[in-house]
N, C-alpha and C positions, 0 to 999 in steps of 0.2 A: 411493404404493405401487400396483403393478399386479400382480395375481395372476391366473393363468389355469390351469385354468378357475376362474371366480369361486367362492369358497366359498359354501355355503348361507347361513351366517350369519357376518358379520364386524362386530365392534364395536370401534371405536378407543376406548381409554381414556387417561387422563392419564398423562403421563410418558414416559420413554424408558429402554431398557435399554442401558447403556454396555457395549461389547464388550471394552474393555481389561481384561486380567486373567482373562477367561473362557476357561479352557483345556481344558474337558472336555465331551464329550457322554456322559452317563451312561445306560447301557442296563439294563433289567431283565434279570437272569440267565437268564430263561426264553426270551428272544428268540434266534432262530437266526442262522446265519451270513449269511443274505441281508440281514438287518437290520444286522448288524455291517458288512457290506460297504457298504451304502447309507450308514450313518453315517460310514464312513471317507471315502467320496466327498464327503459334505457337509463334512467337516472340512477337506478340501483347499481349500475356497473361501476360508478365512481362515488364514493361516500361524499355527502355534503351537497349533492345536486338536487334541486327541487324543480317542480313544474308549475308554471303560472300562466294564466290568461292575461295578466296585467303587464304593464310596461315598467321595467326596472331600469337600473343603470346599465348602459351599454357595456361598460367595462366588466360587469358581473354576468353578462349573458353568454352562455356557452353556445346555444343554438337558438336561432330565431326562425320560426316556421310561419310562413305567410303565403297567400295564394298568388298565382301568376297564370295568366291565360296562355293557351297554346302548347301545353306540355303533354296533353293526352290523358286518357282515363287513369293510367297507372304510371305515367311518366313523372319525373321529378328532376330538379336541378339542385345540386349541393355545391356551395362555394365556401371554402375555408380560407380565411386570410389571418394575418397576425392580430387582427382586431376582433375576430369572432367568426362564427359559422352561420351561414344562412341556408335554409332549406326552402325551396319553392315548389309548389304543386298546383295542379288545376283541379283535380278531384281528390277526395279524401284518401282513396286507395293509393294515389301517388305519394301523399304525405306519409302513409304507412310504409311504403316501399323505401322511401328515402330515409325514414327513421331506422329501418333495418340495416341499410348501408352504413349510416352513421354509428350504429351500435357496433358493427364489426370494426370500424376504425377506432372507436373508443376502447373496445376490449383489447385490441392490440397495443394501444398506447398504455393502458393500465398495466399491461404485463411487462412493458419495456422502458417507458419513460414518462415524464410528466408533460409531454407536449405531443401535438399531432401535426402532420405535414400539411402545408397549404396546398390546395388543389381546387380543381373545378371538375365536377361530374355532371354529365347530362345523360339520362338513362330512360329507357322505356323498353317494354318486352317485345320480342319477336312474335310470339304467339299470344293471342288474346286469352286463351284458356290453357293453363299449365297445371297439370294434375298429377297425382299419384294414386294408383289403385293398389290397395293392400288386400291380399287374400287372407280372409279371416275364417275360411271354411275348411282348409286343409292344414292339419298339423297343430297350429296354435291359434287361440283366440286371445288377443292382447287384453290386458286389464285396462281400466280407464286411465290409470296413471301412466302406463306405457303409451297409450294412444295420445294422451295430452302432451307427453314429451316429444313424440313424433310430430304432432301438429305444430308445436313451437319451432322445431327444426325446419319444417316445411315453410313456415311463415318467414323465417330468416332467409331461406333460399328463394323466397318470392314466388312460391307456388300459390295458386288461387283456387284449387279444386282438390277435393279428396273423395275417393270412392272406396267403400269397404265391400269387397266382393263376398257375396252371401249366397250360400246354397241352403243350409239348414241351421245356421247359427244365429237366428233370431227367435226369440221365445214367443212364437205364435200361440195364441190362447188355446186353440183347439187341436194342436198338433204336438203335444208334449212328447209323444213316443219318438218323434224324429230328433228333437233337440235335447232330451233330458240328460244325456251324458256328454254334451258338447260345450258346456260353459257358455251358453248363448248370451248375446247382448239383449237387454230388455228395453222396453219402451223408455223407461227413465234414463237408461244408459245413452240411447240414441239422442234424446232431447238434450242431455248434458253435453254430449260430444258436439252436437250441432251448435249450441250456444258458444262453446269454446272455439269452434271454427269461425263462427261469425265475428267474434271479438278480434280475430286475427285476419279478417278479410279473406277467408277461405270458404268456398261453397261446399257443403256436404251433399253430394249427389247420390240419390238412392241407387243401389245396384243389387238386383236379384235375378239370378239366372232363371230363365223362363221357358226353356225348351230342352236342351241337353243338360248334362251334368246333374241329373236328378237322382243319382244312384242312392244318395243318403235317404231319400224318400221312398223310392220304388223297391227297396229291399224289404219293406214292411208290407205284410199282406193287405193292410188297409188301403194302400195306394197302388197296389199292383194292377188293378183294372185300368189305371191311367197309362200304363206303360206300353210303348211300341212293342217291346218283347218282354212280357211279364215273366217268362221262364228263363231269362238271361240271353246272352249273345256272346259270340267270339269277338274279342276286341281286334280291330283291323291293324293296330300298330304292334301289339304284343303277341297276337295269336293265342292268347290265353282266354279261357272261357270265364265270363262273369256269371255268377248264379242269379243275378237280377239285372234288370234293365237300367239304362241311364237316360233314356230319352222319352219325353212325353208323346203319347199318341196324338197326332195332329187332328183333333176333333173337338166337337162342342163341349164334351165333358171336361176335357183338359182346360179349355178356355174358362169354363165356369169355376173350376178349381183355382186357376190363376186369379180370377176376379176376387175370390174370397181372400187370397193372400194379399193382393194389392189393396183391398179395402181396409185391411188392418195395418199394413206396412207403410203405404205411401203418405197417409196424412201426417206422419211424423216428420216429414221433410218439407222445408220451405222452398227448396230449389225446384224449378220447373222441369229440369231434365230428369231422365230415368234410364239407366242402363239395363235393358231387358236381357242382355246376354245373347244367346242364340248360337254360340259356337259349338262345334264338334258334336252334332247329333249322330253319334257313331252308327247306331243301328237303324236309322231311318230308312224305310223301304225294305227291311228284312223281317218285318213282323206284320202288325195290323195294317200298315199302309202299303204292303208289298204290291197288291194288285193295282192300286191307284198309281204308285210310282212307276210301275211297268207301263201303264197307259200314258201317263202325262210326263214322266221324267221325274227323278228324285229332286232335282233343283227346283222345278216348278212347284212341286208339292211343298217343299221347304219355304219357298218365297210366299206362297199363298198363306201358309200358317203364320209365317213371320208377320205378314201384313195384318192378319187378324189380331195378333198379339199387340202390334203397334196401335191398331184401332182401339183396342182395350185400354192401352196406356193413355191414349188421348181422351178416353172417357173420364179419366181422372185428371184431366188438364195437364198432362205431362208430354214433354217432347222426347220421344224415344231415341235411344242410342242403341246400336247393336254391333256385335262383332261381325266383320265382313268376310271371314274366311270362306264361307260357302258360296256367297254370291260372286266372289272374285275368281272362283274356279270356272265360272261360266259368265264372263263379262257381258255377254249378250243379254243377260237378264237384268242388267243394271237399269235399263230404260224403263223397266216396269216398277221400279222402286219409288216410294214416296220421297219427295224432296223435303218433307217435314221431319224426316228421321236422319240422324247423324251416324254415318258408317265409321266404325273403329277398325283401322288397319293394324293388325298385330302380326308380329314376327320377331323372333328372339335370337336368331343366329347372326353371325357377323356379316353374312352375305345375303341376308333376306332382301328380296327385290322390291324395296319400298318405292323406288322410282316408277317401276312399271305399274304397280298397284295404285299409286297416287295418280298417275296419268289416266288410268281407266276411270277413276272416280271423278277426276276433274273434268274429263271429256263428257261424262254423263251429267255434269253439273249437280253433283250430290255433295252435300256438306260432309266433311270427314275430319277425323283426327288421325294422327300417327301415334302408334302405341308400342314403343320398344319395351325391353325388359331388363331387369337387373341381372339376370342369369345367375341368381344366387340359390335357386331351388335345384333339386336333383344334384346337389353338390355339397361337400363338407365346408369348403372355404370359399365357394363361389367361383365364377369364371370372369374375372375382372376385365381381362383383355377382350374377350368376346363382347361383354356388356358395353364397354367403351365404344367399340366400333359400331355396335348395333344402335346405341343411343345417338351417335353422331350421324349415322346414315339416315335414321328416321328424321332427325331434325333437318338435315339438308334437303331431303326429298320433300318433306312437309312444307318448308319455306318455298321451294321451287314451284310447287303445284298448288299452293294456296290452302293448305290445311288450316282449319279453324282452331285446332288444339293439338297439344302434345301431352300424352298421358303415359307416364312411366309406370309399368306394371311390375308387381312383385308377387309371384305366384307361390303356391305351396305344394306343387305336384310331388308325390312320392317322398315327402319329407322335406321340411324346411325348418330346421330346429333353431335357427338363429337369423332373424332378419333385422336385428337392430344394427345401426351403423357403428 
């Protein structure tokens, strides 16, 4: 038997539960429609199984789902004996996670035999927030069908958060020149995706980069007045010159522009969090803000404008999240940051110093996530060895220093033609 993610506690016991004649998944009447739908999907694994809120014959019950105190918000207990299976939960999310585990067991039995092993599982997550961030702005914008398939897989893997990294791939009403050739998601698309996520106990968190990575906008003359370097800049990593800017000018006009985007984008999301981005403002201090950065320091100018973006996000009743690469270059600035914003520690190489960076944020008492990567971009077949070490390192450091969340990132830099598993 192979279960993923591995349960906290799994004890195999003697005997097997024969599936023949087991016709019902019995739900506690207090469980809502999301659990009923999940149980119905589980029942489709094996023909002849139905879902009921009523009490049937015990000999015909495949799985009995009932509440039990003390298991935690997403925890569950699954006990399988030769007389039936019992799933216990405290909150509905725990029932959903337990059904996901039982579905894996049932699928493996359907492929191999007509019975399942007797066992006891007690499980709960290490991180309260377990997410995936999918880049939909570089290379490919997935169809609704593809996204729904991915969401189903994330639910089986017990993730509870999804972010769709967006630069220009939302169909803003007054900015068609930016997205017209990009197959953008629409208002209707996002609402449909959100409902699909909610049915699977996944939070769809808005993600719109709001400082750097604006090159898809700033290449157009309409938006060039907002650029730190409207005539382009030399990229510090490649040494190549870009003919247009990538970073917003840190001023009031840029904030007004962002407010217009937020006003249209954020009401589509029910989740209170909002990833405002803020990573890699490559040319900050090399154009419009040069004199100010010389006087005050580039990090100080960055932190000041980041704070104003966060204030703007809170105007829309959002809890901002931001990439922490810039502030971690100068940890002395951490004491000036708001504790109402969540820092996102990212790093994608096998030796990224997650421990050091987590310790800095923990000492500053700032809430933070660890955000490793799949290492599948900038590659044809991906870099699985690097990704595995990176993912483990982030999890270990996050648990050690009290990270609130674990966000797996899948980027599209310089080409990512196949991100399906």
